[in-house]
BALOBA-1460 file (C-alpha; in Angstrom, 3 decimals):
// residues 386
<rec num="1" residu="x" x="-8.337" y="-50.752" z="35.652"/>
<rec num="2" residu="x" x="-8.176" y="-49.472" z="32.046"/>
<rec num="3" residu="x" x="-11.524" y="-50.264" z="29.965"/>
<rec num="4" residu="x" x="-10.508" y="-52.320" z="26.865"/>
<rec num="5" residu="x" x="-12.412" y="-54.786" z="24.664"/>
<rec num="6" residu="x" x="-11.535" y="-58.062" z="24.254"/>
<rec num="7" residu="x" x="-8.762" y="-57.921" z="21.279"/>
<rec num="8" residu="x" x="-7.351" y="-54.982" z="23.950"/>
<rec num="9" residu="x" x="-6.757" y="-57.421" z="26.216"/>
<rec num="10" residu="x" x="-4.924" y="-60.241" z="24.237"/>
<rec num="11" residu="x" x="-3.205" y="-57.347" z="22.969"/>
<rec num="12" residu="x" x="-2.442" y="-56.684" z="26.787"/>
<rec num="13" residu="x" x="-1.542" y="-60.084" z="27.729"/>
<rec num="14" residu="x" x="0.613" y="-60.774" z="24.428"/>
<rec num="15" residu="x" x="2.425" y="-57.816" z="25.769"/>
<rec num="16" residu="x" x="2.701" y="-59.352" z="28.890"/>
<rec num="17" residu="x" x="4.514" y="-61.952" z="28.214"/>
<rec num="18" residu="x" x="6.356" y="-60.456" z="26.053"/>
<rec num="19" residu="x" x="7.519" y="-58.437" z="28.957"/>
<rec num="20" residu="x" x="8.028" y="-61.374" z="31.195"/>
<rec num="21" residu="x" x="9.856" y="-63.381" z="28.973"/>
<rec num="22" residu="x" x="12.295" y="-61.506" z="27.115"/>
<rec num="23" residu="x" x="12.187" y="-57.611" z="28.203"/>
<rec num="24" residu="x" x="13.196" y="-58.716" z="31.963"/>
<rec num="25" residu="x" x="15.217" y="-60.681" z="31.565"/>
<rec num="26" residu="x" x="18.002" y="-58.222" z="29.274"/>
<rec num="27" residu="x" x="16.702" y="-55.301" z="31.191"/>
<rec num="28" residu="x" x="20.179" y="-55.589" z="33.632"/>
<rec num="29" residu="x" x="22.243" y="-55.598" z="30.262"/>
<rec num="30" residu="x" x="20.333" y="-52.549" z="28.564"/>
<rec num="31" residu="x" x="20.198" y="-50.466" z="31.743"/>
<rec num="32" residu="x" x="24.572" y="-51.014" z="32.550"/>
<rec num="33" residu="x" x="25.283" y="-51.048" z="29.207"/>
<rec num="34" residu="x" x="23.185" y="-48.603" z="27.630"/>
<rec num="35" residu="x" x="22.644" y="-50.755" z="25.158"/>
<rec num="36" residu="x" x="19.075" y="-50.158" z="23.372"/>
<rec num="37" residu="x" x="16.740" y="-53.573" z="23.389"/>
<rec num="38" residu="x" x="16.762" y="-54.321" z="20.077"/>
<rec num="39" residu="x" x="15.266" y="-57.973" z="20.750"/>
<rec num="40" residu="x" x="12.937" y="-56.541" z="22.907"/>
<rec num="41" residu="x" x="11.444" y="-53.832" z="20.434"/>
<rec num="42" residu="x" x="11.892" y="-56.625" z="17.350"/>
<rec num="43" residu="x" x="9.492" y="-59.148" z="19.726"/>
<rec num="44" residu="x" x="6.598" y="-56.109" z="19.354"/>
<rec num="45" residu="x" x="6.984" y="-55.487" z="15.745"/>
<rec num="46" residu="x" x="6.484" y="-59.248" z="15.159"/>
<rec num="47" residu="x" x="3.544" y="-59.134" z="17.914"/>
<rec num="48" residu="x" x="1.644" y="-56.175" z="15.974"/>
<rec num="49" residu="x" x="1.781" y="-53.673" z="18.894"/>
<rec num="50" residu="x" x="4.266" y="-51.223" z="16.977"/>
<rec num="51" residu="x" x="0.762" y="-50.624" z="15.172"/>
<rec num="52" residu="x" x="-1.672" y="-50.719" z="18.422"/>
<rec num="53" residu="x" x="-3.972" y="-47.623" z="17.955"/>
<rec num="54" residu="x" x="-3.673" y="-47.771" z="14.049"/>
<rec num="55" residu="x" x="-7.228" y="-48.262" z="12.535"/>
<rec num="56" residu="x" x="-7.325" y="-51.734" z="10.461"/>
<rec num="57" residu="x" x="-7.412" y="-50.212" z="7.388"/>
<rec num="58" residu="x" x="-4.194" y="-49.885" z="6.963"/>
<rec num="59" residu="x" x="-3.253" y="-53.146" z="9.238"/>
<rec num="60" residu="x" x="-3.351" y="-51.772" z="13.161"/>
<rec num="61" residu="x" x="-4.711" y="-53.161" z="15.958"/>
<rec num="62" residu="x" x="-7.625" y="-49.755" z="15.862"/>
<rec num="63" residu="x" x="-6.826" y="-50.037" z="20.150"/>
<rec num="64" residu="x" x="-7.307" y="-46.849" z="22.576"/>
<rec num="65" residu="x" x="-5.581" y="-44.402" z="24.644"/>
<rec num="66" residu="x" x="-6.295" y="-46.632" z="27.620"/>
<rec num="67" residu="x" x="-5.380" y="-49.778" z="26.173"/>
<rec num="68" residu="x" x="-1.902" y="-47.943" z="24.985"/>
<rec num="69" residu="x" x="-1.687" y="-47.044" z="28.668"/>
<rec num="70" residu="x" x="-2.197" y="-50.512" z="29.231"/>
<rec num="71" residu="x" x="0.262" y="-52.323" z="27.113"/>
<rec num="72" residu="x" x="2.965" y="-49.723" z="28.473"/>
<rec num="73" residu="x" x="2.461" y="-50.297" z="32.369"/>
<rec num="74" residu="x" x="3.241" y="-54.084" z="31.095"/>
<rec num="75" residu="x" x="6.561" y="-53.332" z="29.002"/>
<rec num="76" residu="x" x="7.441" y="-50.421" z="32.354"/>
<rec num="77" residu="x" x="7.358" y="-52.690" z="35.091"/>
<rec num="78" residu="x" x="10.454" y="-54.752" z="33.081"/>
<rec num="79" residu="x" x="12.063" y="-52.082" z="31.353"/>
<rec num="80" residu="x" x="11.853" y="-48.481" z="31.313"/>
<rec num="81" residu="x" x="13.362" y="-47.908" z="28.763"/>
<rec num="82" residu="x" x="11.836" y="-50.165" z="26.507"/>
<rec num="83" residu="x" x="8.103" y="-48.336" z="27.581"/>
<rec num="84" residu="x" x="10.129" y="-44.974" z="26.503"/>
<rec num="85" residu="x" x="11.134" y="-46.460" z="22.981"/>
<rec num="86" residu="x" x="7.728" y="-46.985" z="22.235"/>
<rec num="87" residu="x" x="5.735" y="-44.222" z="23.950"/>
<rec num="88" residu="x" x="8.271" y="-41.663" z="21.967"/>
<rec num="89" residu="x" x="7.511" y="-44.288" z="18.399"/>
<rec num="90" residu="x" x="2.979" y="-43.817" z="19.115"/>
<rec num="91" residu="x" x="3.277" y="-41.214" z="19.954"/>
<rec num="92" residu="x" x="4.531" y="-39.919" z="16.517"/>
<rec num="93" residu="x" x="3.144" y="-42.304" z="14.786"/>
<rec num="94" residu="x" x="-0.544" y="-40.649" z="16.170"/>
<rec num="95" residu="x" x="0.928" y="-37.370" z="14.611"/>
<rec num="96" residu="x" x="0.968" y="-39.422" z="11.122"/>
<rec num="97" residu="x" x="-2.031" y="-40.939" z="11.598"/>
<rec num="98" residu="x" x="-3.051" y="-38.033" z="11.804"/>
<rec num="99" residu="x" x="-1.414" y="-35.960" z="8.799"/>
<rec num="100" residu="x" x="-4.013" y="-34.752" z="5.874"/>
<rec num="101" residu="x" x="-0.858" y="-33.461" z="4.238"/>
<rec num="102" residu="x" x="1.730" y="-36.748" z="3.599"/>
<rec num="103" residu="x" x="2.273" y="-38.243" z="1.156"/>
<rec num="104" residu="x" x="1.572" y="-41.908" z="1.170"/>
<rec num="105" residu="x" x="0.667" y="-41.450" z="4.345"/>
<rec num="106" residu="x" x="-1.393" y="-45.016" z="4.200"/>
<rec num="107" residu="x" x="1.660" y="-46.996" z="2.452"/>
<rec num="108" residu="x" x="4.152" y="-45.360" z="5.395"/>
<rec num="109" residu="x" x="1.025" y="-46.650" z="7.992"/>
<rec num="110" residu="x" x="0.933" y="-50.071" z="6.564"/>
<rec num="111" residu="x" x="4.837" y="-50.569" z="6.953"/>
<rec num="112" residu="x" x="4.711" y="-49.521" z="10.695"/>
<rec num="113" residu="x" x="1.121" y="-51.739" z="11.823"/>
<rec num="114" residu="x" x="3.384" y="-54.643" z="9.986"/>
<rec num="115" residu="x" x="6.308" y="-54.107" z="12.016"/>
<rec num="116" residu="x" x="8.709" y="-52.797" z="9.743"/>
<rec num="117" residu="x" x="8.900" y="-48.793" z="10.765"/>
<rec num="118" residu="x" x="10.000" y="-47.769" z="13.908"/>
<rec num="119" residu="x" x="9.549" y="-43.612" z="14.099"/>
<rec num="120" residu="x" x="9.941" y="-41.390" z="17.048"/>
<rec num="121" residu="x" x="9.410" y="-37.997" z="17.967"/>
<rec num="122" residu="x" x="12.470" y="-34.526" z="17.278"/>
<rec num="123" residu="x" x="11.167" y="-32.291" z="18.998"/>
<rec num="124" residu="x" x="13.185" y="-30.670" z="21.706"/>
<rec num="125" residu="x" x="16.000" y="-28.116" z="20.153"/>
<rec num="126" residu="x" x="19.070" y="-26.758" z="22.271"/>
<rec num="127" residu="x" x="17.655" y="-23.248" z="21.926"/>
<rec num="128" residu="x" x="14.285" y="-24.074" z="23.299"/>
<rec num="129" residu="x" x="15.434" y="-26.887" z="24.951"/>
<rec num="130" residu="x" x="12.503" y="-28.154" z="27.508"/>
<rec num="131" residu="x" x="10.088" y="-25.869" z="25.384"/>
<rec num="132" residu="x" x="9.770" y="-28.466" z="22.727"/>
<rec num="133" residu="x" x="6.298" y="-26.255" z="21.490"/>
<rec num="134" residu="x" x="8.995" y="-23.088" z="20.146"/>
<rec num="135" residu="x" x="11.569" y="-24.651" z="17.508"/>
<rec num="136" residu="x" x="13.628" y="-22.055" z="17.115"/>
<rec num="137" residu="x" x="15.693" y="-24.013" z="13.963"/>
<rec num="138" residu="x" x="13.195" y="-22.788" z="10.606"/>
<rec num="139" residu="x" x="12.084" y="-24.481" z="7.257"/>
<rec num="140" residu="x" x="13.252" y="-22.653" z="4.371"/>
<rec num="141" residu="x" x="11.807" y="-23.033" z="0.773"/>
<rec num="142" residu="x" x="14.191" y="-24.109" z="-2.032"/>
<rec num="143" residu="x" x="13.846" y="-23.242" z="-6.229"/>
<rec num="144" residu="x" x="12.418" y="-27.582" z="-6.438"/>
<rec num="145" residu="x" x="8.924" y="-26.021" z="-4.044"/>
<rec num="146" residu="x" x="10.044" y="-28.243" z="-1.091"/>
<rec num="147" residu="x" x="12.390" y="-27.192" z="1.620"/>
<rec num="148" residu="x" x="15.507" y="-27.066" z="3.388"/>
<rec num="149" residu="x" x="16.213" y="-27.137" z="7.147"/>
<rec num="150" residu="x" x="19.398" y="-26.520" z="9.433"/>
<rec num="151" residu="x" x="18.326" y="-27.868" z="13.228"/>
<rec num="152" residu="x" x="19.943" y="-28.818" z="16.417"/>
<rec num="153" residu="x" x="17.719" y="-31.539" z="18.128"/>
<rec num="154" residu="x" x="18.690" y="-32.267" z="21.496"/>
<rec num="155" residu="x" x="17.129" y="-35.815" z="22.473"/>
<rec num="156" residu="x" x="15.997" y="-37.755" z="20.166"/>
<rec num="157" residu="x" x="15.139" y="-41.217" z="21.139"/>
<rec num="158" residu="x" x="15.704" y="-43.569" z="19.331"/>
<rec num="159" residu="x" x="17.706" y="-41.782" z="17.532"/>
<rec num="160" residu="x" x="20.266" y="-44.583" z="15.642"/>
<rec num="161" residu="x" x="17.634" y="-47.103" z="14.977"/>
<rec num="162" residu="x" x="14.505" y="-45.285" z="14.194"/>
<rec num="163" residu="x" x="14.045" y="-45.553" z="10.978"/>
<rec num="164" residu="x" x="12.226" y="-41.708" z="10.682"/>
<rec num="165" residu="x" x="11.805" y="-38.932" z="12.435"/>
<rec num="166" residu="x" x="8.391" y="-36.453" z="13.397"/>
<rec num="167" residu="x" x="10.450" y="-33.137" z="13.409"/>
<rec num="168" residu="x" x="9.739" y="-29.703" z="14.482"/>
<rec num="169" residu="x" x="10.757" y="-25.999" z="12.457"/>
<rec num="170" residu="x" x="9.322" y="-22.269" z="11.970"/>
<rec num="171" residu="x" x="7.238" y="-21.924" z="8.646"/>
<rec num="172" residu="x" x="9.300" y="-19.992" z="6.376"/>
<rec num="173" residu="x" x="9.341" y="-15.770" z="6.914"/>
<rec num="174" residu="x" x="7.911" y="-16.999" z="10.624"/>
<rec num="175" residu="x" x="6.430" y="-14.177" z="13.204"/>
<rec num="176" residu="x" x="6.286" y="-15.929" z="15.876"/>
<rec num="177" residu="x" x="8.469" y="-19.948" z="17.209"/>
<rec num="178" residu="x" x="4.229" y="-20.724" z="17.780"/>
<rec num="179" residu="x" x="4.277" y="-20.239" z="13.035"/>
<rec num="180" residu="x" x="5.449" y="-23.898" z="13.025"/>
<rec num="181" residu="x" x="5.227" y="-27.127" z="10.621"/>
<rec num="182" residu="x" x="5.508" y="-31.124" z="11.451"/>
<rec num="183" residu="x" x="7.824" y="-32.799" z="9.137"/>
<rec num="184" residu="x" x="9.069" y="-36.615" z="8.453"/>
<rec num="185" residu="x" x="12.852" y="-36.867" z="8.035"/>
<rec num="186" residu="x" x="14.007" y="-39.991" z="7.063"/>
<rec num="187" residu="x" x="17.189" y="-41.093" z="9.555"/>
<rec num="188" residu="x" x="19.316" y="-42.150" z="7.239"/>
<rec num="189" residu="x" x="18.745" y="-38.744" z="4.846"/>
<rec num="190" residu="x" x="21.604" y="-36.885" z="3.785"/>
<rec num="191" residu="x" x="22.624" y="-33.917" z="6.932"/>
<rec num="192" residu="x" x="21.198" y="-36.149" z="9.495"/>
<rec num="193" residu="x" x="23.956" y="-36.682" z="11.974"/>
<rec num="194" residu="x" x="23.440" y="-38.221" z="15.075"/>
<rec num="195" residu="x" x="26.470" y="-37.113" z="17.472"/>
<rec num="196" residu="x" x="26.803" y="-39.176" z="20.095"/>
<rec num="197" residu="x" x="25.203" y="-41.876" z="21.999"/>
<rec num="198" residu="x" x="23.221" y="-41.606" z="25.448"/>
<rec num="199" residu="x" x="24.893" y="-41.307" z="28.632"/>
<rec num="200" residu="x" x="22.296" y="-40.736" z="31.309"/>
<rec num="201" residu="x" x="21.213" y="-41.638" z="34.978"/>
<rec num="202" residu="x" x="18.616" y="-43.895" z="34.150"/>
<rec num="203" residu="x" x="16.205" y="-44.824" z="30.653"/>
<rec num="204" residu="x" x="19.573" y="-45.561" z="30.014"/>
<rec num="205" residu="x" x="19.054" y="-47.958" z="27.196"/>
<rec num="206" residu="x" x="17.227" y="-45.854" z="25.242"/>
<rec num="207" residu="x" x="18.955" y="-43.839" z="22.824"/>
<rec num="208" residu="x" x="18.346" y="-40.780" z="23.550"/>
<rec num="209" residu="x" x="20.831" y="-38.798" z="21.485"/>
<rec num="210" residu="x" x="21.493" y="-35.176" z="20.235"/>
<rec num="211" residu="x" x="21.079" y="-35.256" z="16.516"/>
<rec num="212" residu="x" x="22.361" y="-32.644" z="13.617"/>
<rec num="213" residu="x" x="20.182" y="-31.848" z="10.949"/>
<rec num="214" residu="x" x="22.243" y="-30.144" z="8.384"/>
<rec num="215" residu="x" x="20.757" y="-28.482" z="5.262"/>
<rec num="216" residu="x" x="18.297" y="-31.946" z="5.271"/>
<rec num="217" residu="x" x="16.007" y="-31.029" z="2.129"/>
<rec num="218" residu="x" x="12.256" y="-31.539" z="3.058"/>
<rec num="219" residu="x" x="10.274" y="-31.770" z="-0.155"/>
<rec num="220" residu="x" x="6.838" y="-30.787" z="0.341"/>
<rec num="221" residu="x" x="4.946" y="-33.925" z="0.511"/>
<rec num="222" residu="x" x="6.659" y="-34.483" z="3.259"/>
<rec num="223" residu="x" x="5.680" y="-31.899" z="5.464"/>
<rec num="224" residu="x" x="2.728" y="-32.947" z="8.455"/>
<rec num="225" residu="x" x="0.639" y="-30.334" z="9.609"/>
<rec num="226" residu="x" x="-0.074" y="-27.372" z="6.752"/>
<rec num="227" residu="x" x="3.225" y="-24.454" z="7.546"/>
<rec num="228" residu="x" x="1.743" y="-23.083" z="10.791"/>
<rec num="229" residu="x" x="-0.287" y="-25.810" z="11.707"/>
<rec num="230" residu="x" x="2.706" y="-27.840" z="13.546"/>
<rec num="231" residu="x" x="1.523" y="-26.152" z="17.470"/>
<rec num="232" residu="x" x="-1.959" y="-27.356" z="16.817"/>
<rec num="233" residu="x" x="-0.481" y="-30.856" z="15.766"/>
<rec num="234" residu="x" x="2.153" y="-30.764" z="18.848"/>
<rec num="235" residu="x" x="-0.206" y="-29.776" z="21.476"/>
<rec num="236" residu="x" x="-3.675" y="-31.691" z="20.233"/>
<rec num="237" residu="x" x="-2.371" y="-35.054" z="18.471"/>
<rec num="238" residu="x" x="0.835" y="-35.448" z="19.965"/>
<rec num="239" residu="x" x="0.638" y="-34.513" z="23.663"/>
<rec num="240" residu="x" x="-2.052" y="-36.268" z="24.474"/>
<rec num="241" residu="x" x="-0.549" y="-39.373" z="23.497"/>
<rec num="242" residu="x" x="2.345" y="-38.645" z="24.846"/>
<rec num="243" residu="x" x="1.461" y="-37.669" z="28.800"/>
<rec num="244" residu="x" x="-0.870" y="-40.755" z="28.385"/>
<rec num="245" residu="x" x="1.990" y="-43.097" z="27.544"/>
<rec num="246" residu="x" x="4.929" y="-41.541" z="29.750"/>
<rec num="247" residu="x" x="2.141" y="-41.230" z="32.566"/>
<rec num="248" residu="x" x="1.950" y="-45.064" z="32.008"/>
<rec num="249" residu="x" x="5.575" y="-45.338" z="31.999"/>
<rec num="250" residu="x" x="5.799" y="-44.219" z="35.330"/>
<rec num="251" residu="x" x="3.057" y="-45.908" z="36.637"/>
<rec num="252" residu="x" x="4.803" y="-49.002" z="35.540"/>
<rec num="253" residu="x" x="7.883" y="-48.295" z="37.532"/>
<rec num="254" residu="x" x="5.892" y="-47.709" z="40.727"/>
<rec num="255" residu="x" x="3.361" y="-51.234" z="41.025"/>
<rec num="256" residu="x" x="6.928" y="-52.759" z="39.834"/>
<rec num="257" residu="x" x="8.223" y="-50.233" z="42.601"/>
<rec num="258" residu="x" x="5.296" y="-51.777" z="44.814"/>
<rec num="259" residu="x" x="5.720" y="-55.690" z="44.437"/>
<rec num="260" residu="x" x="9.697" y="-55.490" z="45.110"/>
<rec num="261" residu="x" x="9.078" y="-53.804" z="47.915"/>
<rec num="262" residu="x" x="6.852" y="-55.877" z="49.305"/>
<rec num="263" residu="x" x="8.455" y="-59.015" z="47.899"/>
<rec num="264" residu="x" x="11.851" y="-58.170" z="50.179"/>
<rec num="265" residu="x" x="9.109" y="-57.208" z="53.679"/>
<rec num="266" residu="x" x="7.600" y="-60.828" z="53.467"/>
<rec num="267" residu="x" x="10.596" y="-62.661" z="52.727"/>
<rec num="268" residu="x" x="13.515" y="-60.648" z="54.650"/>
<rec num="269" residu="x" x="13.680" y="-61.601" z="58.058"/>
<rec num="270" residu="x" x="15.485" y="-60.656" z="61.976"/>
<rec num="271" residu="x" x="16.769" y="-64.381" z="62.150"/>
<rec num="272" residu="x" x="17.454" y="-63.316" z="66.396"/>
<rec num="273" residu="x" x="14.160" y="-62.210" z="66.259"/>
<rec num="274" residu="x" x="12.186" y="-64.829" z="64.383"/>
<rec num="275" residu="x" x="10.835" y="-61.452" z="61.983"/>
<rec num="276" residu="x" x="10.202" y="-60.382" z="59.694"/>
<rec num="277" residu="x" x="11.069" y="-57.113" z="58.039"/>
<rec num="278" residu="x" x="7.328" y="-56.944" z="56.687"/>
<rec num="279" residu="x" x="6.463" y="-57.453" z="60.957"/>
<rec num="280" residu="x" x="7.963" y="-53.855" z="61.504"/>
<rec num="281" residu="x" x="4.642" y="-50.909" z="60.848"/>
<rec num="282" residu="x" x="7.024" y="-48.589" z="59.859"/>
<rec num="283" residu="x" x="7.758" y="-50.407" z="56.792"/>
<rec num="284" residu="x" x="3.945" y="-51.473" z="56.591"/>
<rec num="285" residu="x" x="3.423" y="-47.741" z="56.470"/>
<rec num="286" residu="x" x="6.025" y="-47.046" z="53.636"/>
<rec num="287" residu="x" x="4.549" y="-49.807" z="51.629"/>
<rec num="288" residu="x" x="0.914" y="-48.375" z="51.991"/>
<rec num="289" residu="x" x="1.767" y="-44.983" z="51.027"/>
<rec num="290" residu="x" x="3.868" y="-46.407" z="48.006"/>
<rec num="291" residu="x" x="0.196" y="-48.593" z="47.203"/>
<rec num="292" residu="x" x="-2.314" y="-45.445" z="47.385"/>
<rec num="293" residu="x" x="-0.171" y="-43.693" z="44.957"/>
<rec num="294" residu="x" x="0.319" y="-45.770" z="42.910"/>
<rec num="295" residu="x" x="-3.493" y="-46.811" z="42.204"/>
<rec num="296" residu="x" x="-4.964" y="-42.546" z="43.136"/>
<rec num="297" residu="x" x="-2.478" y="-41.961" z="40.085"/>
<rec num="298" residu="x" x="-3.190" y="-45.393" z="37.723"/>
<rec num="299" residu="x" x="-6.604" y="-44.217" z="38.880"/>
<rec num="300" residu="x" x="-6.622" y="-40.652" z="37.061"/>
<rec num="301" residu="x" x="-4.493" y="-42.160" z="33.908"/>
<rec num="302" residu="x" x="-7.017" y="-44.460" z="33.226"/>
<rec num="303" residu="x" x="-10.145" y="-42.121" z="33.744"/>
<rec num="304" residu="x" x="-8.473" y="-39.381" z="31.204"/>
<rec num="305" residu="x" x="-7.322" y="-42.029" z="28.519"/>
<rec num="306" residu="x" x="-11.353" y="-42.800" z="29.020"/>
<rec num="307" residu="x" x="-12.087" y="-39.601" z="28.255"/>
<rec num="308" residu="x" x="-9.651" y="-38.778" z="24.949"/>
<rec num="309" residu="x" x="-12.198" y="-41.956" z="23.680"/>
<rec num="310" residu="x" x="-15.253" y="-39.524" z="24.227"/>
<rec num="311" residu="x" x="-13.486" y="-35.776" z="24.728"/>
<rec num="312" residu="x" x="-15.269" y="-32.648" z="26.182"/>
<rec num="313" residu="x" x="-14.039" y="-28.952" z="27.272"/>
<rec num="314" residu="x" x="-12.230" y="-31.252" z="30.527"/>
<rec num="315" residu="x" x="-10.212" y="-33.688" z="28.518"/>
<rec num="316" residu="x" x="-6.388" y="-31.860" z="28.373"/>
<rec num="317" residu="x" x="-6.688" y="-30.676" z="32.119"/>
<rec num="318" residu="x" x="-7.178" y="-34.054" z="32.930"/>
<rec num="319" residu="x" x="-4.390" y="-34.611" z="30.129"/>
<rec num="320" residu="x" x="-1.614" y="-32.927" z="31.910"/>
<rec num="321" residu="x" x="-3.047" y="-33.511" z="35.473"/>
<rec num="322" residu="x" x="-2.571" y="-37.359" z="34.386"/>
<rec num="323" residu="x" x="1.476" y="-36.734" z="33.193"/>
<rec num="324" residu="x" x="2.453" y="-34.405" z="36.624"/>
<rec num="325" residu="x" x="0.120" y="-37.058" z="39.063"/>
<rec num="326" residu="x" x="2.432" y="-40.057" z="37.505"/>
<rec num="327" residu="x" x="5.771" y="-38.063" z="37.316"/>
<rec num="328" residu="x" x="5.412" y="-37.217" z="41.198"/>
<rec num="329" residu="x" x="4.302" y="-40.564" z="42.133"/>
<rec num="330" residu="x" x="6.739" y="-42.534" z="40.320"/>
<rec num="331" residu="x" x="9.813" y="-40.367" z="42.257"/>
<rec num="332" residu="x" x="7.538" y="-40.671" z="45.599"/>
<rec num="333" residu="x" x="6.999" y="-44.129" z="44.887"/>
<rec num="334" residu="x" x="10.603" y="-45.234" z="44.306"/>
<rec num="335" residu="x" x="11.935" y="-43.114" z="47.000"/>
<rec num="336" residu="x" x="9.879" y="-44.739" z="49.496"/>
<rec num="337" residu="x" x="11.225" y="-48.047" z="48.083"/>
<rec num="338" residu="x" x="14.744" y="-47.095" z="48.546"/>
<rec num="339" residu="x" x="14.252" y="-46.115" z="52.178"/>
<rec num="340" residu="x" x="11.984" y="-49.422" z="53.213"/>
<rec num="341" residu="x" x="14.660" y="-51.630" z="51.420"/>
<rec num="342" residu="x" x="17.594" y="-49.669" z="52.448"/>
<rec num="343" residu="x" x="20.664" y="-51.870" z="51.995"/>
<rec num="344" residu="x" x="19.565" y="-54.402" z="50.179"/>
<rec num="345" residu="x" x="17.571" y="-51.206" z="47.471"/>
<rec num="346" residu="x" x="21.239" y="-49.762" z="47.353"/>
<rec num="347" residu="x" x="23.163" y="-52.398" z="46.278"/>
<rec num="348" residu="x" x="21.102" y="-53.062" z="43.288"/>
<rec num="349" residu="x" x="19.776" y="-56.702" z="44.027"/>
<rec num="350" residu="x" x="15.935" y="-56.146" z="44.096"/>
<rec num="351" residu="x" x="16.329" y="-53.998" z="40.808"/>
<rec num="352" residu="x" x="14.752" y="-51.112" z="42.848"/>
<rec num="353" residu="x" x="17.777" y="-48.713" z="42.587"/>
<rec num="354" residu="x" x="17.097" y="-48.337" z="38.372"/>
<rec num="355" residu="x" x="13.704" y="-47.820" z="38.901"/>
<rec num="356" residu="x" x="14.548" y="-44.904" z="41.385"/>
<rec num="357" residu="x" x="17.199" y="-44.325" z="38.704"/>
<rec num="358" residu="x" x="14.270" y="-44.559" z="35.417"/>
<rec num="359" residu="x" x="11.492" y="-42.537" z="37.364"/>
<rec num="360" residu="x" x="14.171" y="-39.124" z="37.749"/>
<rec num="361" residu="x" x="13.720" y="-38.967" z="33.654"/>
<rec num="362" residu="x" x="9.801" y="-37.989" z="33.612"/>
<rec num="363" residu="x" x="10.745" y="-34.848" z="35.503"/>
<rec num="364" residu="x" x="13.000" y="-33.065" z="33.699"/>
<rec num="365" residu="x" x="11.050" y="-34.417" z="30.339"/>
<rec num="366" residu="x" x="9.480" y="-32.236" z="28.460"/>
<rec num="367" residu="x" x="6.972" y="-30.770" z="29.299"/>
<rec num="368" residu="x" x="8.842" y="-30.680" z="33.026"/>
<rec num="369" residu="x" x="6.927" y="-30.947" z="35.924"/>
<rec num="370" residu="x" x="7.319" y="-27.520" z="36.572"/>
<rec num="371" residu="x" x="5.773" y="-26.603" z="33.062"/>
<rec num="372" residu="x" x="2.866" y="-29.174" z="33.824"/>
<rec num="373" residu="x" x="2.355" y="-27.590" z="37.095"/>
<rec num="374" residu="x" x="2.024" y="-23.775" z="35.246"/>
<rec num="375" residu="x" x="-0.434" y="-25.119" z="32.828"/>
<rec num="376" residu="x" x="-2.651" y="-26.091" z="34.549"/>
<rec num="377" residu="x" x="-3.000" y="-23.747" z="37.184"/>
<rec num="378" residu="x" x="-3.633" y="-21.798" z="33.724"/>
<rec num="379" residu="x" x="-5.856" y="-23.559" z="31.811"/>
<rec num="380" residu="x" x="-7.977" y="-23.613" z="35.723"/>
<rec num="381" residu="x" x="-7.029" y="-19.412" z="36.153"/>
<rec num="382" residu="x" x="-8.805" y="-19.377" z="32.353"/>
<rec num="383" residu="x" x="-5.727" y="-18.970" z="30.929"/>
<rec num="384" residu="x" x="-4.779" y="-19.546" z="27.135"/>
<rec num="385" residu="x" x="-1.099" y="-21.661" z="28.061"/>
<rec num="386" residu="x" x="0.945" y="-19.581" z="26.618"/>
């Protein structure tokens, strides 16, 4: 499905083995106990997958959006919480790699590629909610030539486990939230407060917690963009990688739902009629629709990932559409899986109920489905996104 080179194919196979042999066996505990999948992330780090998309010059694997999508699909089929943590890490890593202002950038990227540093995004704020591109917090200049900031970040994946947060704020003296700047803050920096654990409907192991920044110092060499250039980095670097990753996660959930449903329909029987559930045309039709929506979404994402590698003026539109198609497919496909498998799905024995819950996260995760529809409509009619 995804066009990758020989090295990429080998990395995808390594991820498949990790997902099948380790991630899947821990997924139930990760979900029921809201447990961060430390062993899974350690396995990904040991395999060099935390540096999947970083250049070889810093020890990375130099892989493309296509390889990233394929790796995330493999993870999501076993544990969507693990996939979400990984997506946030890669999106943040791409922001760091794209920075021309961050001091000792290559040293940090080398640590990431070596599996010694996990990072994540800290964009959404209580005052701007799902409009992540419009931070209400602000950097203020300090006497030492650096900056200080306070913020209430509403959702930070891996909040208690990431080593750093790629965060956003308005620049000093900003006239608009779009006059923003991105910066890197260490999780253990003075003034960083993780407010509470995560207790959500789905993705229960991704440790997505509120984080307060209370007069946190931001040295000038920790800025990831020039002052006022934060929105550009968010929309041109972070959003495409985040969209590909979350779309792949949704597609992985779809693939898992199709596989579980097909297996259940083939194996479960009506003893008194000497027939299987698969003999019912209504259930076969539901499975067919599930497979169709899954493969349509995957095809669009494969096209989008390839377009990112050789971008043109249509690429941003494909990025938005691929995420929208995937999160819609995930909600539809997992809903059909629940209906097709009936009580077996409702009672959790097939794992479909977990897929159903995890799939709903994409719908409300910024940019939400409603935002994506608005962005696509504006792009198609020649209007600016904002």
